[in-house]
C-alpha positions in Angstrom: 89.1 118.8 115.6 89.2 116.5 118.6 91.9 116.9 121.4 91.2 114.4 124.2 93.0 114.7 127.6 96.3 112.4 127.9 95.1 108.7 127.5 98.6 107.5 128.7 101.3 108.3 131.2 103.3 107.2 128.9 105.8 109.5 127.1 106.4 109.4 123.4 109.2 111.2 121.2 108.6 111.5 117.5 112.0 112.4 115.8 113.0 113.2 112.3 112.0 114.9 109.2 110.2 118.3 109.2 108.8 120.8 106.7 106.3 123.0 106.0 103.8 122.5 103.5 102.2 125.0 101.1 99.0 122.9 99.4 97.4 125.6 96.9 93.4 124.5 96.7 92.5 123.4 93.1 88.8 124.8 92.2 87.6 122.2 90.1 83.9 121.3 89.3 85.0 117.8 88.6 87.5 115.3 88.6 90.6 115.5 85.8 91.8 112.5 83.7 95.4 113.9 83.5 97.8 115.9 84.4 98.3 118.1 81.4 94.6 118.7 81.1 95.4 121.2 84.1 98.8 121.7 84.0 100.4 122.9 80.8 103.1 125.4 79.7 102.1 129.0 79.4 98.4 128.4 80.9 97.2 130.6 84.0 95.5 128.0 86.2 93.3 130.4 89.2 93.6 128.2 92.8 92.2 129.0 96.0 93.6 129.8 99.5 97.0 127.9 99.8 96.7 125.8 103.0 100.3 126.3 105.0 100.9 123.8 107.5 103.5 121.7 109.1 104.3 118.3 107.3 106.8 115.7 107.5 106.8 112.7 110.4 107.4 115.0 113.0 104.8 117.2 112.8 102.1 114.8 111.1 102.5 111.7 113.4 103.5 113.7 116.4 100.8 116.3 116.5 98.5 113.3 115.3 99.2 111.3 118.5 98.8 114.9 120.6 95.3 115.1 119.2 94.9 111.4 119.9 95.8 111.3 123.8 99.2 110.5 123.9 102.1 112.3 125.9 104.0 113.9 122.8 107.4 115.4 122.5 108.9 116.3 119.0 112.2 116.2 117.8 113.7 117.6 114.5 115.9 120.7 112.9 114.6 123.7 111.6 116.8 127.1 109.9 116.6 130.6 111.8 114.4 131.6 109.3 110.8 132.5 108.6 109.6 129.5 107.7 111.0 127.9 110.7 109.4 130.8 112.8 106.0 129.7 111.3 106.9 125.5 112.0 107.8 126.6 115.6 104.5 128.6 116.3 102.4 126.3 114.9 103.9 123.5 117.5 103.3 125.7 120.3 99.3 125.7 119.5 99.5 122.2 120.1 101.2 122.7 123.6 103.5 120.3 122.7 107.0 120.2 124.4 109.5 120.2 121.7 113.0 119.6 121.0 113.6 121.3 118.0 117.2 122.4 116.7 118.0 125.4 115.0 120.7 125.5 112.7 122.7 128.5 110.8 123.9 125.8 108.2 120.9 125.5 106.6 117.5 126.7 105.7 113.9 125.2 106.9 112.6 122.0 104.7 109.4 123.5 102.6 107.2 121.4 100.1 104.8 122.5 97.8 101.7 119.9 97.4 100.4 119.4 94.3 97.1 117.9 95.3 94.8 117.7 92.0 91.7 115.9 92.3 91.4 112.5 90.5 95.8 113.0 90.5 98.4 111.4 92.9 100.2 114.3 94.9 103.2 115.8 93.2 105.4 116.9 95.6 108.2 120.1 94.9 110.5 119.2 98.0 113.3 121.0 99.6 115.0 118.9 102.2 116.8 122.0 104.2 117.5 121.3 107.5 116.6 118.0 107.3 119.5 116.6 105.4 121.5 117.4 108.4 119.8 115.7 111.1 121.9 113.3 112.9 122.6 111.0 116.2 124.3 114.1 117.7 120.5 116.3 117.6 119.0 113.5 119.8 120.7 113.9 123.6 120.6 111.3 126.4 118.9 114.0 128.6 116.0 114.6 125.7 115.7 110.6 126.0 115.0 110.4 129.9 111.6 109.3 130.8 110.7 108.2 126.9 108.5 104.8 126.3 108.3 105.0 122.7 110.6 106.7 120.0 109.1 107.0 116.3 111.6 108.0 113.7 110.6 109.2 110.4 111.5 109.5 106.4 115.3 109.0 106.8 114.8 108.4 103.1 114.6 112.2 102.9 117.4 112.7 105.1 120.9 112.8 103.7 123.1 112.2 106.8 121.0 109.1 107.7 121.3 107.6 104.4 124.9 108.4 103.2 127.9 105.9 104.4 125.6 102.8 104.4 123.2 104.5 106.8 125.7 104.6 109.4 124.2 108.0 111.2 120.6 106.4 111.2 122.1 102.8 112.9 124.3 105.0 115.2 120.8 106.7 116.0 118.6 104.0 116.4 121.1 101.7 118.8 121.1 105.0 121.2 117.5 105.0 121.4 117.6 101.1 122.0 119.6 101.4 125.3 117.3 103.8 127.2 114.0 103.6 125.4 111.2 100.9 125.9 110.2 100.5 122.4 110.8 102.3 118.8 109.1 102.3 115.5 110.5 103.5 112.3 108.9 105.1 109.2 110.2 105.4 105.4 109.1 107.9 102.6 108.8 107.9 99.2 112.1 107.7 97.2 112.7 109.3 93.6 114.7 106.8 91.4 116.3 109.8 90.1 117.6 111.2 93.3 120.8 110.7 95.4 119.0 108.3 97.9 117.7 106.4 94.9 120.9 105.1 94.6 121.4 103.9 97.9 121.6 99.9 98.9 118.3 100.3 101.1 118.4 96.4 101.6 121.7 96.7 103.1 120.6 99.7 105.4 117.4 97.8 106.5 119.4 95.1 107.4 122.1 97.0 109.5 119.0 98.9 111.2 115.9 96.8 111.7 117.6 94.6 114.3 117.0 98.5 116.7 113.3 98.8 115.4 110.8 96.9 117.1 107.7 98.4 114.7 108.9 99.2 111.0 105.9 100.7 109.5 106.7 101.3 106.0 104.4 101.9 102.8 104.3 98.9 100.1 105.7 101.4 97.5 108.8 102.3 99.7 109.2 98.7 100.7 108.9 97.3 97.0 111.5 99.7 96.0 114.2 99.3 98.8 114.1 95.4 98.6 113.5 94.7 95.1 113.5 97.1 92.5 112.9 94.5 89.7 109.9 93.6 91.3 108.9 97.1 91.9 109.4 98.0 88.3 107.0 95.0 87.7 104.4 96.4 89.6 104.3 99.6 87.5 104.3 97.9 84.4 101.5 95.9 85.8 99.8 98.9 86.9 99.8 100.7 83.2 100.4 104.4 85.2 97.6 103.5 87.9 97.9 103.5 91.6 100.2 100.2 92.2 98.3 99.3 95.4 94.9 98.7 93.3 96.8 95.7 91.5 98.5 93.9 94.2 98.3 90.6 95.5 98.8 90.5 99.2 99.8 86.9 99.5 101.9 86.7 96.5 103.5 90.4 96.5 103.4 92.0 99.8 104.0 88.7 102.1 107.3 87.7 100.2 108.8 90.9 101.6 107.5 90.9 104.9 109.3 87.3 104.8 112.5 89.3 103.9 111.9 91.5 106.7 111.6 88.5 109.3 114.5 87.6 107.9 116.3 90.5 108.7 115.0 91.1 112.4 111.8 92.9 112.3 109.2 91.7 114.6 106.0 94.2 114.2 105.0 95.0 110.5 102.2 97.2 109.3 102.5 97.7 105.7 100.3 100.6 104.3 98.9 99.5 101.2 97.3 102.7 100.1 93.6 102.8 99.5 92.7 99.0 100.1 93.8 99.1 103.6 96.9 97.9 106.0 98.8 94.1 106.4 100.1 93.7 109.5 102.4 90.7 111.2 104.1 89.9 114.0 107.1 87.4 114.5 106.2 84.4 117.3 109.1 84.7 119.4 110.6 85.6 122.8 111.3 89.2 122.0 107.4 89.5 121.1 106.4 88.1 124.6 108.9 90.7 126.2 107.6 93.5 123.8 103.9 92.4 125.2 105.2 92.8 129.1 106.5 96.0 128.4 103.3 97.6 127.4 101.1 95.4 129.2 100.1 93.9 126.0 98.0 90.8 125.9 100.3 87.7 124.3 97.4 86.0 122.8 96.3 89.4 121.0 99.6 90.3 119.5 102.2 87.3 119.3 102.4 85.2 115.9 99.8 87.4 113.7 99.0 88.3 110.1 96.2 89.7 108.5 94.4 92.9 106.2 92.5 95.8 107.6 90.4 97.1 104.5 90.0 101.3 104.7 87.4 102.6 105.8 85.0 104.3 103.4 85.5 108.0 103.3 83.3 110.2 100.9 84.7 113.1 100.4 88.6 112.9 99.6 90.2 115.8 99.7 93.9 114.9 99.8 96.1 112.0 100.8 98.4 113.9 102.1 99.7 112.3 105.6 97.1 109.7 105.6 100.0 107.4 106.6 101.5 109.2 108.9 97.9 109.5 110.7 97.6 105.9 110.4 100.9 105.3 112.5 99.6 107.8 115.2 96.6 106.0 115.8 98.0 102.9 115.5 100.9 103.6 118.3 98.7 105.3 120.7 96.2 102.3 121.0 99.3 100.2 121.4 100.5 102.5 124.3 97.3 101.9 125.8 97.5 98.3 125.5 94.5 97.6 122.9 94.9 94.3 120.5 96.4 94.6 117.7 93.9 94.0 115.3 92.0 97.0 117.4 95.6 99.2 116.7 95.1 98.2 112.8 91.4 99.2 112.6 92.0 102.5 114.5 95.2 103.2 111.8 92.8 102.7 109.0 90.1 104.7 110.3 92.5 107.8 111.4 94.0 107.6 107.5 90.0 107.8 106.4 89.5 110.9 108.7 92.9 112.6 107.5 92.0 112.6 103.5 88.8 114.4 104.2 91.6 117.9 104.5 94.0 119.4 102.6 96.3 118.8 105.3 97.2 115.7 107.8 95.4 116.9 111.2 92.0 118.7 110.4 90.1 115.8 109.7 91.4 114.0 112.7 88.5 113.0 115.9 89.6 111.2 118.9 90.7 107.4 119.4 87.2 106.9 120.9 85.0 108.7 118.5 86.8 106.5 116.0 86.0 103.6 118.1 82.4 104.6 118.1 82.6 104.9 114.4 83.9 101.4 114.0 81.6 99.4 116.6 78.9 101.0 114.7 79.6 99.5 111.5 81.7 101.9 109.3 81.6 100.6 106.0 84.8 99.6 104.4 86.0 100.6 100.7 84.6 98.6 98.1 87.9 97.7 96.5 88.7 94.3 94.7 91.7 92.9 96.4 93.5 89.5 96.0 94.5 88.3 99.8 94.9 85.1 99.1 94.4 83.0 102.5 95.5 85.9 104.8 92.7 86.8 107.2 90.6 89.9 106.2 88.5 92.3 108.6 
């Protein structure tokens, strides 16, 4: 695992959801075709050593940015329990200046990740202290000197989505007043959960004017903005990966247009194994954003494209791939790289991530990722319909 020296003097805070992930290793000699062939009532299944690591956006994106060379502060909430101690000890190993808040009122969040080869991951998740995280957990003092603020997983944090997302908007407003730029990532939503009943379109309408970079997955976005269309995607996919059946121009771009109306300026939409769709506004705010981070306006303003995923022959687990993609994008952006290069590095980091059970063990430095890309790293051979959108 690479760990570059700090490549930028700009300080980053990654805040939001943090948990402990427990991932049993499945000892299978072949890819299975269905869940019931492995897991069924009364069956004993021998597994290997459990991989225990931190999870959630704070750990996955924050620590990945640390590995990639950024100066990172981590801000999340844990309980005063054994799981909380494990999380804190892991963070200390990375020498990250963290602002973890300890609470007596809730346990540390944890997930049991069922990652069976050939089957999409299943998460058994306890939200714990994440449900109590709010605007008061990020103080003005913590934000001093921060150039970029990233917030991850509001759909898994009750206090941020109740009351029409009032607490989320208050937090983003607070950040906007003192931090150069900000970004927001979402999380998959269980339709049957409390978060699944929330009007996320309304929340995004109120929140996105205070967000500079919006970085959701297409599945999250589809559910939040148009559940009827999302249901149609599921029907078209017939139980398989939704991202394999999407038409980028017809399915993804209309959602990007809707986000434009809400005030989005930079979009990086993770589209699973096929790749990443990106779009940036052509307005005065984008030119101001470029000036703030010494970005070339001709490379960043009014752009749209799709970057295909890089080939990874040894796929172990997809946990954290989206988070590490965001980490690479943001780290590269803070170094002043072009938009296209930032998205390429995002796709490359995601390809490295899936080669390990956790989000971080497969990562290498940004410079090594660039070498692999420039030496002609092969792309995934996945058929995808993008219309007239440029593809790289």
